[in-house]
DSSP file (Angstrom, degrees, kcal/mol; ACC not computed):
  #  RESIDUE AA STRUCTURE BP1 BP2  ACC     N-H-->O    O-->H-N    N-H-->O    O-->H-N    TCO  KAPPA ALPHA  PHI   PSI    X-CA   Y-CA   Z-CA
    1    1 A M              0   0    0      0, 0.0     2,-0.2     0, 0.0     0, 0.0   0.000 360.0 360.0 360.0 127.9   77.3   94.7  108.3
    2    2 A S        -     0   0    0      1,-0.1     2,-0.3     3,-0.0     3,-0.0  -0.531 360.0-114.0 -83.7 146.8   80.6   96.3  107.5
    3    3 A K        -     0   0    0     -2,-0.2     2,-0.1     1,-0.1    -1,-0.1  -0.574  34.8-110.7 -77.5 138.0   82.0   99.1  109.6
    4    4 A M        -     0   0    0     -2,-0.3     2,-0.2     1,-0.1    -1,-0.1  -0.409  36.5-106.1 -68.2 144.1   82.2  102.5  107.8
    5    5 A A        -     0   0    0    120,-0.2     2,-0.4    -2,-0.1    -1,-0.1  -0.455  29.6-145.1 -70.4 139.4   85.7  103.7  107.1
    6    6 A S        -     0   0    0     -2,-0.2     2,-0.6    -3,-0.1   124,-0.1  -0.844   5.0-147.5-103.0 146.6   87.0  106.5  109.3
    7    7 A I        +     0   0    0     -2,-0.4     3,-0.0     4,-0.1    -2,-0.0  -0.960  27.9 159.9-114.5 122.5   89.3  109.1  107.8
    8    8 A N     >  -     0   0    0     -2,-0.6     4,-2.5     1,-0.0     3,-0.3  -0.876  53.9 -96.3-135.3 168.9   91.8  110.5  110.2
    9    9 A P  H  > S+     0   0    0      0, 0.0     4,-2.7     0, 0.0     5,-0.2   0.844 120.9  53.8 -57.3 -35.7   95.1  112.4  109.7
   10   10 A R  H  > S+     0   0    0      2,-0.2     4,-2.1     1,-0.2     5,-0.2   0.912 110.8  45.7 -67.5 -41.8   97.2  109.3  110.1
   11   11 A I  H  > S+     0   0    0     -3,-0.3     4,-2.7     2,-0.2     5,-0.2   0.932 113.8  49.1 -65.4 -45.8   95.3  107.4  107.4
   12   12 A I  H  X S+     0   0    0     -4,-2.5     4,-2.6     1,-0.2    -2,-0.2   0.917 111.2  49.8 -62.2 -43.6   95.5  110.3  105.0
   13   13 A D  H  X S+     0   0    0     -4,-2.7     4,-2.2    -5,-0.2    -1,-0.2   0.909 111.7  48.4 -63.2 -40.6   99.2  110.8  105.6
   14   14 A G  H  X S+     0   0    0     -4,-2.1     4,-2.2     2,-0.2    -2,-0.2   0.923 114.0  45.8 -63.8 -44.3   99.9  107.1  105.0
   15   15 A L  H  X S+     0   0    0     -4,-2.7     4,-2.7     2,-0.2    -2,-0.2   0.863 110.2  55.1 -65.5 -35.9   97.8  107.2  101.8
   16   16 A Y  H  X S+     0   0    0     -4,-2.6     4,-2.4    -5,-0.2    -2,-0.2   0.922 108.5  47.2 -63.4 -44.5   99.5  110.4  100.7
   17   17 A C  H  X S+     0   0    0     -4,-2.2     4,-2.1     1,-0.2    -2,-0.2   0.926 113.3  49.0 -62.0 -44.0  102.9  108.8  101.0
   18   18 A E  H  X S+     0   0    0     -4,-2.2     4,-2.5     1,-0.2    -2,-0.2   0.901 110.3  51.4 -61.7 -40.9  101.7  105.7   99.1
   19   19 A A  H  X S+     0   0    0     -4,-2.7     4,-3.0     2,-0.2     5,-0.2   0.899 108.6  50.9 -64.1 -41.2  100.2  108.0   96.4
   20   20 A L  H  X S+     0   0    0     -4,-2.4     4,-2.1     2,-0.2    -1,-0.2   0.911 111.7  47.1 -63.8 -40.8  103.4  109.9   95.9
   21   21 A V  H  X S+     0   0    0     -4,-2.1     4,-2.1     2,-0.2    -2,-0.2   0.941 115.4  45.2 -64.9 -46.6  105.4  106.7   95.5
   22   22 A L  H  X S+     0   0    0     -4,-2.5     4,-2.4     1,-0.2    -2,-0.2   0.891 111.9  51.9 -64.5 -40.1  102.9  105.2   93.1
   23   23 A A  H  X S+     0   0    0     -4,-3.0     4,-2.5     1,-0.2    -1,-0.2   0.884 109.8  50.1 -63.3 -38.6  102.7  108.5   91.1
   24   24 A D  H  X S+     0   0    0     -4,-2.1     4,-2.6     2,-0.2    -2,-0.2   0.888 109.3  50.9 -67.3 -39.1  106.5  108.5   90.9
   25   25 A E  H  X S+     0   0    0     -4,-2.1     4,-2.7     2,-0.2    -2,-0.2   0.911 110.8  49.5 -63.3 -41.4  106.5  105.0   89.6
   26   26 A V  H  X S+     0   0    0     -4,-2.4     4,-2.2     2,-0.2    -2,-0.2   0.931 111.0  49.6 -62.7 -45.9  103.9  105.9   87.0
   27   27 A R  H  < S+     0   0    0     -4,-2.5     4,-0.4     1,-0.2    -2,-0.2   0.931 114.2  44.8 -59.3 -45.6  106.0  108.9   85.9
   28   28 A G  H >< S+     0   0    0     -4,-2.6     3,-0.7     1,-0.2    -2,-0.2   0.896 113.6  49.4 -65.7 -40.8  109.1  106.8   85.6
   29   29 A A  H 3< S+     0   0    0     -4,-2.7    -1,-0.2     1,-0.2    -2,-0.2   0.850 116.7  40.6 -68.6 -34.0  107.3  104.0   83.8
   30   30 A F  T 3< S+     0   0    0     -4,-2.2     2,-0.7    -5,-0.2    -1,-0.2   0.286  75.5 130.5-102.0  10.3  105.7  106.2   81.2
   31   31 A D    <   -     0   0    0     -3,-0.7     4,-0.1    -4,-0.4    -3,-0.0  -0.532  35.9-173.2 -65.4 110.6  108.6  108.6   80.6
   32   32 A L    >>  +     0   0    0     -2,-0.7     3,-1.3     2,-0.1     4,-1.1   0.476  36.6 126.9 -89.8  -2.3  108.6  108.5   76.8
   33   33 A S  T 34 S+     0   0    0      1,-0.3    -2,-0.0     2,-0.2     0, 0.0  -0.379  87.1   0.4 -62.2 123.7  111.8  110.5   76.3
   34   34 A G  T 3> S+     0   0    0     -2,-0.2     4,-0.7     1,-0.1    -1,-0.3   0.109 111.8  90.7  87.6 -21.7  114.0  108.5   74.0
   35   35 A R  H X> S+     0   0    0     -3,-1.3     4,-0.9     1,-0.2     3,-0.6   0.890  78.8  57.3 -72.6 -39.3  111.6  105.6   73.6
   36   36 A I  H >< S+     0   0    0     -4,-1.1     3,-0.8     1,-0.3    -1,-0.2   0.893 105.1  50.9 -62.9 -39.5  109.8  106.8   70.6
   37   37 A E  H 34 S+     0   0    0      1,-0.2    -1,-0.3     0, 0.0    -2,-0.2   0.778 105.8  57.9 -67.6 -25.1  113.0  107.0   68.5
   38   38 A Q  H << S+     0   0    0     -4,-0.7    -1,-0.2    -3,-0.6     2,-0.2   0.676  94.8  78.6 -79.9 -17.6  113.9  103.5   69.5
   39   39 A T  S << S-     0   0    0     -4,-0.9     2,-0.1    -3,-0.8     5,-0.0  -0.612  74.7-129.1 -96.1 153.8  110.8  101.9   68.1
   40   40 A G    >   -     0   0    0     -2,-0.2     3,-1.6     1,-0.1    -1,-0.1  -0.371  33.1 -97.6 -90.9 174.7  110.0  101.1   64.5
   41   41 A S  G >  S+     0   0    0      1,-0.3     3,-1.4     2,-0.2     4,-0.2   0.752 117.8  69.1 -67.2 -22.8  106.9  102.0   62.6
   42   42 A E  G 3  S+     0   0    0      1,-0.3     3,-0.3     2,-0.1    -1,-0.3   0.646  93.8  59.3 -70.0 -11.9  105.4   98.6   63.2
   43   43 A E  G <>  +     0   0    0     -3,-1.6     4,-2.1     1,-0.2    -1,-0.3   0.124  68.0 113.6-102.0  20.8  105.0   99.5   66.8
   44   44 A D  H <> S+     0   0    0     -3,-1.4     4,-2.5     1,-0.2     5,-0.2   0.901  76.5  51.1 -58.4 -42.8  102.8  102.5   66.2
   45   45 A L  H  > S+     0   0    0     -3,-0.3     4,-2.5     1,-0.2    -1,-0.2   0.882 109.3  50.7 -64.7 -37.2   99.8  100.8   67.9
   46   46 A A  H  > S+     0   0    0      2,-0.2     4,-2.6     1,-0.2    -1,-0.2   0.878 110.2  49.8 -67.8 -36.2  101.9  100.0   71.0
   47   47 A R  H  X S+     0   0    0     -4,-2.1     4,-2.5     2,-0.2    -2,-0.2   0.907 111.7  48.1 -67.7 -41.2  103.1  103.6   71.2
   48   48 A V  H  X S+     0   0    0     -4,-2.5     4,-2.8     2,-0.2     5,-0.2   0.927 112.5  49.3 -63.3 -43.3   99.6  104.9   71.0
   49   49 A A  H  X S+     0   0    0     -4,-2.5     4,-2.7     1,-0.2     5,-0.3   0.925 111.4  49.4 -61.0 -45.2   98.5  102.4   73.6
   50   50 A L  H  X S+     0   0    0     -4,-2.6     4,-1.9     1,-0.2    -1,-0.2   0.912 112.4  47.3 -61.9 -42.2  101.4  103.5   75.8
   51   51 A S  H  X S+     0   0    0     -4,-2.5     4,-2.1     2,-0.2    -2,-0.2   0.929 114.4  46.2 -65.0 -45.7  100.5  107.2   75.4
   52   52 A C  H  X S+     0   0    0     -4,-2.8     4,-2.1     1,-0.2    -2,-0.2   0.928 115.7  43.9 -64.9 -45.2   96.8  106.7   76.1
   53   53 A E  H  X S+     0   0    0     -4,-2.7     4,-2.6    -5,-0.2     5,-0.2   0.823 110.2  56.8 -72.4 -28.9   97.3  104.5   79.1
   54   54 A A  H  X S+     0   0    0     -4,-1.9     4,-2.6    -5,-0.3     5,-0.2   0.923 108.4  47.9 -63.1 -44.1  100.0  106.8   80.5
   55   55 A L  H  X S+     0   0    0     -4,-2.1     4,-2.5     2,-0.2    -2,-0.2   0.918 113.5  47.1 -63.1 -43.6   97.6  109.7   80.3
   56   56 A R  H  X S+     0   0    0     -4,-2.1     4,-2.5     2,-0.2    -2,-0.2   0.938 114.6  44.9 -65.8 -46.0   94.8  107.7   82.1
   57   57 A A  H  X S+     0   0    0     -4,-2.6     4,-2.2     2,-0.2    -2,-0.2   0.907 115.0  48.6 -65.0 -41.1   97.1  106.4   84.8
   58   58 A T  H  X S+     0   0    0     -4,-2.6     4,-2.4    -5,-0.2    -1,-0.2   0.916 112.3  48.6 -65.3 -43.2   98.7  109.8   85.4
   59   59 A T  H  X S+     0   0    0     -4,-2.5     4,-2.4    -5,-0.2     5,-0.2   0.922 109.8  52.4 -61.2 -45.3   95.2  111.5   85.5
   60   60 A R  H  X S+     0   0    0     -4,-2.5     4,-1.8     1,-0.2    -1,-0.2   0.913 112.6  44.8 -58.4 -44.2   94.0  108.9   88.0
   61   61 A M  H  X S+     0   0    0     -4,-2.2     4,-2.7     2,-0.2    -1,-0.2   0.871 110.3  53.3 -72.2 -35.3   97.0  109.5   90.3
   62   62 A M  H  X S+     0   0    0     -4,-2.4     4,-2.3     2,-0.2    -1,-0.2   0.888 109.0  49.7 -67.6 -37.4   96.8  113.3   90.1
   63   63 A H  H  X S+     0   0    0     -4,-2.4     4,-2.4     2,-0.2    -1,-0.2   0.916 111.8  49.6 -62.3 -42.0   93.1  113.1   91.1
   64   64 A A  H  X S+     0   0    0     -4,-1.8     4,-2.4    -5,-0.2    -2,-0.2   0.931 111.4  47.4 -63.9 -45.3   94.1  110.9   94.0
   65   65 A V  H  X S+     0   0    0     -4,-2.7     4,-2.6     1,-0.2    -1,-0.2   0.906 111.5  51.2 -63.1 -41.9   96.9  113.2   95.1
   66   66 A A  H  X S+     0   0    0     -4,-2.3     4,-2.2     2,-0.2    -1,-0.2   0.916 110.0  49.9 -62.1 -42.5   94.5  116.2   94.9
   67   67 A W  H  X S+     0   0    0     -4,-2.4     4,-1.9     1,-0.2    -2,-0.2   0.928 112.5  47.1 -61.4 -44.9   91.9  114.5   97.0
   68   68 A L  H  X S+     0   0    0     -4,-2.4     4,-2.5     1,-0.2    -2,-0.2   0.889 109.9  52.8 -66.7 -38.7   94.5  113.6   99.6
   69   69 A L  H  X S+     0   0    0     -4,-2.6     4,-2.5     2,-0.2    -1,-0.2   0.895 107.4  52.6 -63.2 -38.7   95.9  117.1   99.6
   70   70 A N  H  X S+     0   0    0     -4,-2.2     4,-2.0     2,-0.2    -1,-0.2   0.915 111.1  46.8 -62.8 -41.9   92.4  118.5  100.2
   71   71 A H  H  X S+     0   0    0     -4,-1.9     4,-2.4     2,-0.2    -2,-0.2   0.881 110.7  51.5 -68.7 -36.5   92.0  116.1  103.2
   72   72 A R  H  X S+     0   0    0     -4,-2.5     4,-1.6     2,-0.2    -2,-0.2   0.921 109.5  50.6 -63.3 -42.1   95.4  117.1  104.6
   73   73 A A  H  <>S+     0   0    0     -4,-2.5     5,-2.9     2,-0.2     6,-0.9   0.885 109.3  51.8 -62.8 -38.7   94.4  120.7  104.3
   74   74 A Y  H ><5S+     0   0    0     -4,-2.0     3,-1.6     4,-0.2    -2,-0.2   0.946 110.3  47.5 -62.0 -48.6   91.1  120.0  106.2
   75   75 A F  H 3<5S+     0   0    0     -4,-2.4    -1,-0.2     1,-0.3    -2,-0.2   0.753 110.1  53.2 -67.9 -22.6   93.0  118.2  109.0
   76   76 A M  T 3<5S-     0   0    0     -4,-1.6    -1,-0.3    -5,-0.2    -2,-0.2   0.416 119.5-111.1 -89.4   0.6   95.4  121.1  109.2
   77   77 A G  T < 5S+     0   0    0     -3,-1.6    -3,-0.2    -4,-0.2    -2,-0.1   0.616  88.4 116.1  82.6  13.1   92.6  123.6  109.6
   78   78 A E  S   <S+     0   0    0     -5,-2.9     2,-0.3    -6,-0.2    -4,-0.2   0.662  76.9  37.6 -88.1 -17.0   93.1  125.2  106.2
   79   79 A L  S    S-     0   0    0     -6,-0.9    -2,-0.2    -5,-0.1     2,-0.1  -0.980  79.8-130.3-129.7 144.8   89.7  124.0  104.8
   80   80 A S     >  -     0   0    0     -2,-0.3     4,-2.5     1,-0.1     5,-0.2  -0.470  30.6-109.7 -83.1 165.5   86.4  123.7  106.6
   81   81 A E  H  > S+     0   0    0      1,-0.2     4,-3.0     2,-0.2     5,-0.2   0.894 121.3  55.4 -61.7 -37.9   84.3  120.5  106.4
   82   82 A F  H  > S+     0   0    0      2,-0.2     4,-2.2     1,-0.2    -1,-0.2   0.940 109.1  46.2 -59.4 -47.0   81.8  122.4  104.3
   83   83 A Q  H  > S+     0   0    0      1,-0.2     4,-3.0     2,-0.2     5,-0.4   0.908 113.4  49.5 -62.4 -41.9   84.6  123.4  101.8
   84   84 A L  H  X S+     0   0    0     -4,-2.5     4,-2.1     1,-0.2    -2,-0.2   0.928 112.8  46.1 -63.6 -45.1   85.9  119.9  101.8
   85   85 A R  H  < S+     0   0    0     -4,-3.0    -1,-0.2     1,-0.2    -2,-0.2   0.860 118.9  42.7 -64.4 -35.0   82.5  118.3  101.2
   86   86 A R  H  < S+     0   0    0     -4,-2.2    -2,-0.2    -5,-0.2    -1,-0.2   0.897 132.8  15.1 -80.7 -40.5   81.7  120.8   98.5
   87   87 A H  H  < S+     0   0    0     -4,-3.0    -3,-0.2    -5,-0.2    -2,-0.2   0.450 110.5  74.3-116.2  -2.9   85.0  121.0   96.6
   88   88 A G     <  +     0   0    0     -4,-2.1     2,-0.2    -5,-0.4    -1,-0.1   0.072  59.8 135.9-104.6  26.5   87.0  117.9   97.7
   89   89 A R        -     0   0    0     -3,-0.2     2,-0.4    -4,-0.1    -4,-0.0  -0.508  56.8-119.9 -75.6 139.6   85.1  115.2   95.9
   90   90 A L        -     0   0    0     -2,-0.2     2,-0.3    33,-0.1   -26,-0.1  -0.634  33.4-107.6 -77.4 131.8   87.2  112.5   94.2
   91   91 A A        -     0   0    0     -2,-0.4     3,-0.4     1,-0.2    -1,-0.1  -0.431  34.3-175.9 -62.8 122.4   86.7  112.4   90.5
   92   92 A A  S    S+     0   0    0     -2,-0.3    -1,-0.2     1,-0.2    -2,-0.0   0.550  70.2  71.9 -95.5 -10.0   84.7  109.2   89.7
   93   93 A D        +     0   0    0      2,-0.1    -1,-0.2     3,-0.0    -2,-0.1   0.094  57.3 135.9 -99.6  24.4   84.7  109.6   85.9
   94   94 A V        -     0   0    0     -3,-0.4   -38,-0.0     1,-0.1     0, 0.0  -0.593  62.3-113.5 -70.4 124.4   88.4  108.7   85.3
   95   95 A P        -     0   0    0      0, 0.0   -35,-0.1     0, 0.0    -1,-0.1  -0.244  24.2-121.8 -65.3 146.6   88.3  106.4   82.4
   96   96 A S        -     0   0    0      1,-0.1   -40,-0.0    -3,-0.0   -39,-0.0  -0.420  39.9 -85.3 -79.1 159.8   89.3  102.8   82.8
   97   97 A P        -     0   0    0      0, 0.0    -1,-0.1     0, 0.0     3,-0.1  -0.293  43.1-109.2 -63.9 151.5   92.1  101.3   80.7
   98   98 A D     >  -     0   0    0      1,-0.2     4,-2.3   -49,-0.1     5,-0.2  -0.745  22.3-146.4 -82.0 118.1   91.2  100.0   77.2
   99   99 A P  H  > S+     0   0    0      0, 0.0     4,-1.2     0, 0.0    -1,-0.2   0.860  97.1  51.4 -56.6 -38.3   91.5   96.2   77.4
  100  100 A H  H  4 S+     0   0    0      1,-0.2     4,-0.5     2,-0.2     3,-0.3   0.918 111.3  46.7 -65.6 -42.6   92.7   95.9   73.8
  101  101 A R  H >4 S+     0   0    0      1,-0.2     3,-1.4     2,-0.2     4,-0.4   0.866 104.2  62.3 -67.4 -34.9   95.4   98.5   74.3
  102  102 A L  H >< S+     0   0    0     -4,-2.3     3,-1.5     1,-0.3    -1,-0.2   0.854  95.2  61.1 -59.3 -34.4   96.5   96.8   77.6
  103  103 A T  T 3< S+     0   0    0     -4,-1.2    -1,-0.3    -3,-0.3    -2,-0.2   0.738  99.6  56.7 -66.0 -19.9   97.4   93.7   75.6
  104  104 A L  T <  S+     0   0    0     -3,-1.4    -1,-0.3    -4,-0.5    -2,-0.2   0.543  95.7  84.0 -85.4  -7.8   99.9   95.7   73.7
  105  105 A L  S <  S-     0   0    0     -3,-1.5   -58,-0.0    -4,-0.4     5,-0.0  -0.629  88.9 -96.2 -99.7 153.7  101.8   96.8   76.8
  106  106 A P     >  -     0   0    0      0, 0.0     4,-2.1     0, 0.0     3,-0.4  -0.267  37.0-112.0 -62.4 154.1  104.5   95.0   78.8
  107  107 A H  H  > S+     0   0    0      1,-0.2     4,-2.4     2,-0.2     5,-0.2   0.872 115.9  55.1 -56.7 -42.4  103.3   93.0   81.8
  108  108 A A  H  > S+     0   0    0      1,-0.2     4,-1.8     2,-0.2    -1,-0.2   0.877 108.1  49.0 -62.7 -38.6  105.1   95.4   84.3
  109  109 A I  H  > S+     0   0    0     -3,-0.4     4,-2.5     2,-0.2    -1,-0.2   0.913 109.9  51.6 -67.2 -42.8  103.2   98.4   82.8
  110  110 A R  H  X S+     0   0    0     -4,-2.1     4,-2.4     1,-0.2    -2,-0.2   0.909 109.3  50.4 -59.9 -42.2   99.9   96.5   83.0
  111  111 A E  H  X S+     0   0    0     -4,-2.4     4,-2.0     1,-0.2    -1,-0.2   0.887 109.8  50.5 -63.8 -38.0  100.5   95.7   86.7
  112  112 A L  H  X S+     0   0    0     -4,-1.8     4,-2.0     2,-0.2    -2,-0.2   0.907 109.7  50.3 -66.6 -41.6  101.3   99.4   87.4
  113  113 A I  H  X S+     0   0    0     -4,-2.5     4,-2.0     1,-0.2    -2,-0.2   0.927 110.6  50.0 -61.0 -45.0   98.1  100.5   85.7
  114  114 A E  H  X S+     0   0    0     -4,-2.4     4,-2.5     1,-0.2    -1,-0.2   0.867 107.4  54.9 -62.5 -35.9   96.1   97.9   87.8
  115  115 A A  H  X S+     0   0    0     -4,-2.0     4,-2.4     2,-0.2    -1,-0.2   0.903 107.6  49.0 -63.3 -41.6   97.8   99.3   91.0
  116  116 A T  H  X S+     0   0    0     -4,-2.0     4,-2.4     2,-0.2    -1,-0.2   0.880 110.9  51.0 -67.3 -35.6   96.7  102.8   90.2
  117  117 A E  H  X S+     0   0    0     -4,-2.0     4,-2.5     2,-0.2    -2,-0.2   0.926 111.3  47.2 -65.3 -44.3   93.1  101.5   89.6
  118  118 A R  H  X S+     0   0    0     -4,-2.5     4,-2.0     2,-0.2    -2,-0.2   0.907 112.9  49.2 -63.7 -41.4   93.1   99.7   92.9
  119  119 A F  H  X S+     0   0    0     -4,-2.4     4,-2.0     2,-0.2    -2,-0.2   0.936 112.1  47.7 -63.7 -46.6   94.5  102.7   94.7
  120  120 A H  H  X S+     0   0    0     -4,-2.4     4,-2.6     1,-0.2    -2,-0.2   0.896 110.3  53.0 -61.7 -41.2   91.9  105.0   93.1
  121  121 A A  H  X S+     0   0    0     -4,-2.5     4,-2.2     2,-0.2    -1,-0.2   0.878 106.6  53.0 -63.3 -37.7   89.1  102.5   94.0
  122  122 A R  H  X S+     0   0    0     -4,-2.0     4,-2.2     2,-0.2    -1,-0.2   0.927 111.3  45.7 -61.9 -44.2   90.2  102.5   97.7
  123  123 A L  H  X S+     0   0    0     -4,-2.0     4,-3.0     2,-0.2     5,-0.2   0.896 110.0  54.6 -67.5 -38.2   90.0  106.3   97.8
  124  124 A M  H  X S+     0   0    0     -4,-2.6     4,-2.7     1,-0.2    -1,-0.2   0.919 108.9  48.6 -58.9 -43.0   86.6  106.2   96.1
  125  125 A R  H  X S+     0   0    0     -4,-2.2     4,-2.4     2,-0.2     5,-0.2   0.913 112.9  47.5 -65.4 -42.5   85.3  103.8   98.8
  126  126 A L  H  X S+     0   0    0     -4,-2.2     4,-2.5     2,-0.2    -2,-0.2   0.924 113.7  47.7 -61.6 -44.9   86.7  106.1  101.5
  127  127 A D  H  X S+     0   0    0     -4,-3.0     4,-2.4     2,-0.2    -2,-0.2   0.931 112.8  48.0 -63.6 -46.4   85.2  109.2   99.9
  128  128 A R  H  X S+     0   0    0     -4,-2.7     4,-1.8    -5,-0.2    -1,-0.2   0.922 114.6  45.3 -61.2 -46.3   81.8  107.6   99.4
  129  129 A E  H  X S+     0   0    0     -4,-2.4     4,-1.1     1,-0.2    -1,-0.2   0.881 112.2  51.7 -67.6 -37.0   81.7  106.2  103.0
  130  130 A W  H  X S+     0   0    0     -4,-2.5     4,-0.5    -5,-0.2     3,-0.2   0.902 111.3  47.6 -65.4 -40.0   82.8  109.5  104.5
  131  131 A R  H  < S+     0   0    0     -4,-2.4     3,-0.4     1,-0.2    -1,-0.2   0.827 112.3  49.4 -69.4 -30.9   80.2  111.4  102.5
  132  132 A Q  H >< S+     0   0    0     -4,-1.8     3,-1.7    -5,-0.2     4,-0.4   0.675  89.2  85.6 -80.4 -17.6   77.5  108.9  103.6
  133  133 A R  H 3< S+     0   0    0     -4,-1.1     3,-0.3     1,-0.3    -1,-0.2   0.883 105.7  22.7 -51.4 -46.1   78.5  109.2  107.3
  134  134 A D  T >< S+     0   0    0     -4,-0.5     3,-0.9    -3,-0.4    -1,-0.3   0.040  86.9 117.5-112.1  24.9   76.4  112.2  107.9
  135  135 A A  T <  S+     0   0    0     -3,-1.7    -1,-0.2     1,-0.3    -2,-0.1   0.826  80.9  45.3 -62.7 -31.2   73.9  111.7  105.1
  136  136 A H  T 3  S+     0   0    0     -4,-0.4    -1,-0.3    -3,-0.3    -2,-0.1   0.510  89.7 104.4 -92.4  -3.9   71.0  111.4  107.5
  137  137 A A  S <  S-     0   0    0     -3,-0.9    -3,-0.0     1,-0.1    -4,-0.0  -0.498  84.9 -97.4 -73.4 145.6   72.0  114.3  109.7
  138  138 A P        -     0   0    0      0, 0.0    -1,-0.1     0, 0.0    -2,-0.1  -0.292  40.9-108.2 -64.3 148.2   69.9  117.4  109.2
  139  139 A S     >  -     0   0    0      1,-0.1     4,-2.7    -3,-0.1     5,-0.2  -0.202  32.8-102.8 -67.3 167.7   71.2  120.1  106.9
  140  140 A A  H  > S+     0   0    0      1,-0.2     4,-2.1     2,-0.2     5,-0.1   0.882 124.8  50.0 -61.0 -38.8   72.5  123.3  108.4
  141  141 A V  H  > S+     0   0    0      2,-0.2     4,-2.6     1,-0.2    -1,-0.2   0.927 110.9  48.7 -66.4 -44.3   69.2  125.0  107.3
  142  142 A A  H  > S+     0   0    0      1,-0.2     4,-2.3     2,-0.2    -2,-0.2   0.908 111.5  49.5 -62.5 -41.1   67.1  122.3  108.9
  143  143 A A  H  X S+     0   0    0     -4,-2.7     4,-2.1     2,-0.2    -1,-0.2   0.889 110.8  50.1 -65.5 -38.5   69.1  122.5  112.1
  144  144 A L  H  X S+     0   0    0     -4,-2.1     4,-2.4     2,-0.2    -2,-0.2   0.919 110.2  50.1 -65.1 -43.5   68.7  126.3  112.2
  145  145 A R  H  X S+     0   0    0     -4,-2.6     4,-2.7     1,-0.2    -2,-0.2   0.915 109.8  51.5 -59.2 -43.1   65.0  126.0  111.6
  146  146 A E  H  X S+     0   0    0     -4,-2.3     4,-2.1     1,-0.2    -1,-0.2   0.909 110.2  48.2 -62.5 -42.4   64.8  123.5  114.5
  147  147 A R  H  X S+     0   0    0     -4,-2.1     4,-1.8     2,-0.2    -1,-0.2   0.895 111.7  50.0 -64.6 -40.3   66.7  125.8  116.8
  148  148 A L  H  X S+     0   0    0     -4,-2.4     4,-2.6     2,-0.2     5,-0.2   0.916 110.0  50.8 -64.0 -43.1   64.4  128.8  115.9
  149  149 A E  H  X S+     0   0    0     -4,-2.7     4,-2.9     1,-0.2     5,-0.3   0.899 108.9  51.4 -62.0 -40.8   61.3  126.6  116.5
  150  150 A R  H  X S+     0   0    0     -4,-2.1     4,-1.5     1,-0.2    -1,-0.2   0.897 112.4  46.2 -63.9 -37.9   62.5  125.6  119.9
  151  151 A R  H  < S+     0   0    0     -4,-1.8    -2,-0.2     2,-0.2    -1,-0.2   0.910 116.7  43.4 -69.9 -42.5   63.2  129.2  120.8
  152  152 A V  H  < S+     0   0    0     -4,-2.6    -2,-0.2     1,-0.2    -1,-0.2   0.921 125.8  32.6 -70.3 -43.1   59.8  130.5  119.6
  153  153 A N  H  <        0   0    0     -4,-2.9    -2,-0.2    -5,-0.2    -1,-0.2   0.615 360.0 360.0 -88.1 -13.3   57.8  127.6  121.0
  154  154 A G     <        0   0    0     -4,-1.5    -1,-0.2    -5,-0.3    -2,-0.2   0.454 360.0 360.0-108.9 360.0   59.9  127.0  124.1
């Protein structure tokens, strides 16, 4: 049986630094300024692939950074656990890269896209395990009812 992941400020800060570095690499790799003029019309499919995968990788990283910022705000006391659980969910529906389009991209770009996928998957696992941590704990309403019953009956 695997131990559930714990999320603490040190882990979040480390992941946040890693996310910023990875997001900067994505920005640099997909910076299209000047590239489009250098390619010929026969490379239209490659340019479309680059644009689509750039958008997917960038979106994936921005969701990751937002999730990490929410957790940092929680640890700094700027968000309650209720607010974090309600509004701090990591987007799970970020589309995966198109395998056909990936074949049109340089190896280094494909590796970077895979790195963003692995990073996002790590955060998804942390988010899922953190949310399941107290899944069996009574809700706030159930806990209040229990306290009222104890007072009335006790």
